[in-house]
C-alpha angles and dihedrals in degrees: 000000000000092000091049091052091049088052098045103032099072090049092050093047093051093046092046094049093046093048092046092052090048089050093052092053092044093052093046091050091049091048093052091046094052093046092049090052090050093050092050090049093049092049092048093050092048092049091048090055096046098093094046092048092046089054092049092049095046093047092038088233099163092171092061091045091054091048090053091052094046094055087081092060093084097050116118097231123054101277134150148163135221126193118203130199123231091270092055096256119139110246098172134015138168108264095236088059094049090124090057086084090069094055116108107243111178091165093070095080091046091054091047091053099040095037088217123139118242131203122183142149111255138182118244116179103305093335131097109221138180115229121198117185121193122188115231111219133189125225092278090052093251115148113253096175144294139278116212119191115194124199129185109237098190091099087063091059091043089056090047092050091051089049090053090049092053091047091050093049090048090050092050091049091049093047093048091046092050091047093050093046090048091049092050091048091047090049094049099044100035120004100049095046091047091046091052090048091049093051091047091049091050093054099035098053089051091052094244094125135023102198122117122255116286098231111111099172116114097208131083093305090055090052090050090050091052092051091048089051091057092049091048092051091050092049091048092054092043093052093050090049092050091049092052091047090049091054090051095048092049090062093053106045121077108186117060112246137168090264093049092050089050089053091049091051090052093045098044105029101026106183096342105127122241116220122187121196124194139147094233115066119222094228126026132184116223131176116229110238098227098045101020087219112142121234134182117241137177110236120230101257137132089214091057091046091054104038103039095070090050095055090042087057101044107017124224136131128301115201115198144147111280098226101157116106090230098038095108092060093064104047129089126234089285092052091251137126138172117256146236087043095226097039113026108213103153143004124267115200115194124212116204121223129189119239089252092052092048092048093050102036102035110022094029117037100015100042105024093037117026098026097059090036090060097042122071095222098117094247111141114239116231121213121189124180094225090052089052091051090051090047091054091045093052092046088054091048090054091045090055090048092050094046090053089061103042116111124229096260129060107308124191116231118193111193122195127218144318097319092079110042092136096044100082094059092045091054094043092052090060099030111029089167092064118100107227127193128180122200115201107209096187130058121283111228129225119278090254092055095045092050087072089075111096091209097048097128095050091047094049091044090052093049093047088062083081125096089213135019118193130200131180098243137023093245091064090050089052091050092051094049090048091049093051091046094051103036103035137052094246143118118248116202106203093187096054093030093231141128121223117200124167089348094305116119121209121189121216120206140165117239112174104216121224144172138257099280092205097081096139113134128201101293096222095051093044093049090051091052092048092052090049091053092048091053095043095050098029094242100153110133090001129130103237126204122185136201125185116192149147106238102258134138090237093062097071096230093147091051089049092056091047090050091052089050091051091045091057091045092053097037108032091166087082094061111122089008097072131063127176118201116202118193107197125182113203113236139180091000091166089071113085094222090057093042090052091046092056090052091046093052093045091052094044094049091047091049095050093044089051090049095056104025115134121176105315094336123106125169099227127050105193115194110185109190142085115287126195121226090255091052092050095049097078091048090055091049092045095050117101086198137004126217121213105176103165114166089212127354136167092222116321114221096199088078091053093043090054092050092046091050095054097085091164091055091239126135136050132251122221104198134184114240087222094071126092088231091066089070090063105027096059092154090067120099098262118211143177101233091204089063101077092183093054090042094053092048090052089060089055090047091052091050098045099038110123114258092239092057092045090052093047092050094045092048090052092049093045089053090053092049093044095050096039098041129150092272091058090047091054091043091054092051094046092046090051091048094050090047089053090049091057095050 
């Protein structure tokens, strides 16, 4: 567009200036012509009245003089006549110009003396008039009086205004015509050829076509096309070579790494683009309240923890809600930016939601409806019709944003979580060739529980638009298949683990999610941070427990505090020797249940600290704020044990992050049996977080466990996390997707 403006703008400016100058001369010429006609007309009328006025003045026939003046009263335009005596007094005047008598007219005496006619433009009320005065002389050339003929000149300016209007309209038509012609010429000679060349380049370098470029011109454009053809051919060869090398490397490496996943992407997907959709964005820009300076932060989210390393490894586009208060300052005209900020590895596209949409879709339907529905924590789900309408509207907004990005050939769309149950069907309706997968990061309830939802059929229909639906554990897959079987008219194939509805088959698989097992930081920097924490919180010679959580009623934070309280009651010998540090990130504070939970935890922590406080020691250090991954790392390394006491959790990545962070195989993990992670990390101390007695005893067990056993357990868990890391999780999903594409 900028180039087109640079091409057209000078032409339009020259034409506009030329036409404006022409208009000015044309209007001035027309004005002079109209005024000349008016002057001639006024002089002719005055001269035609001269004999009649002379007779009236000589005979002193005032009645006849008034009759002469009043003849002008019936004229269409504002016209009038005034007859003066030899002393300059008005003896007759047209009634409509009665106020003319009051006008100061110093030129009357001069005309009487010089006996010379006078014609000038004058002001009368709010009119502009032309006054022509003719002396009336007797046979001896003595002045008998004067005749004044008055004409309204406003019609002249009306005609000139209309002339300007016609000139302006003509100019606009000419400018628009020139712009359209220039655009058409630009399109024919430049845009269309370049567009054809771009499309050819896109398909040729991927190996989708073998024809030569479509540009036949011999000039500079033809030379450019030939150079582009050489580049496309080189890229085509290079991509095929990379794909073959990737296949070879996949056979050699055992552990899944970022590089191995990248090779798998190249080998399995080739140039098919990978698009990830989630509500939470991996990087958000927020402005600090005191300084108003924006900074980039990583939100507290298991989805972000899991998906970010994948896109770092293989590239692609992540589409998410731009929720940071400074997000709009960092995107381009297409609402995109490269991330991570200091090392761009993939594209983040932000979707903007109004406050009303966010309240209804996210805080309302997703987190007051679906979230408690899917978690067995005895919190009643709330479903409102207006929230559901916002949820549908936002899903459509994301669908439109995704469809804008999808390439022509077979893209892969990887949708995250319960925020987008309707999105798969919306994408498939417009792009049936797209391969769509949905990963459900939270538990899936039983069919009886899910039947509570008033919109169950639409949600299930939307999800079954997918080619593949993934859950953390097999039990959630079983629940989903049972739900589809009971609540929908569909066919469930228990051998293939798929659901067929209206001829469309959706496969359901378990993919236990994990983390990047290589969480080691620079030892020197990490040691410095640990020493700083020990000094800040007086942790020298203390047994340190850690918990890292988003503040949510599913995470069992209240039960954790009660267990610590009971532990100190039962085992008072650990007073002043034990400290538990809880990192808690506030979340969904607009929802009353979460707001009340924050207040409940604050009060409970304060109460228990007051109960056991001695000198400067208190048993619980409660840090309620957002922490980045780098800020959390020293707490993991510092912790002698970590508590994960979720009341119900799809997986829980904190457990795996803690294990991955313990490079020296020290530490113990206390893990709720109601997490997906407990199926893999069987060497953790498994607990029922509702049993406060059992929970408190597990803390003692973690502290007093022999070092050899701690090390053995941690090494076993680290092996599980290392072998089944996030890259393997992504590889399994991509392998499954590509296998589905071939069938």
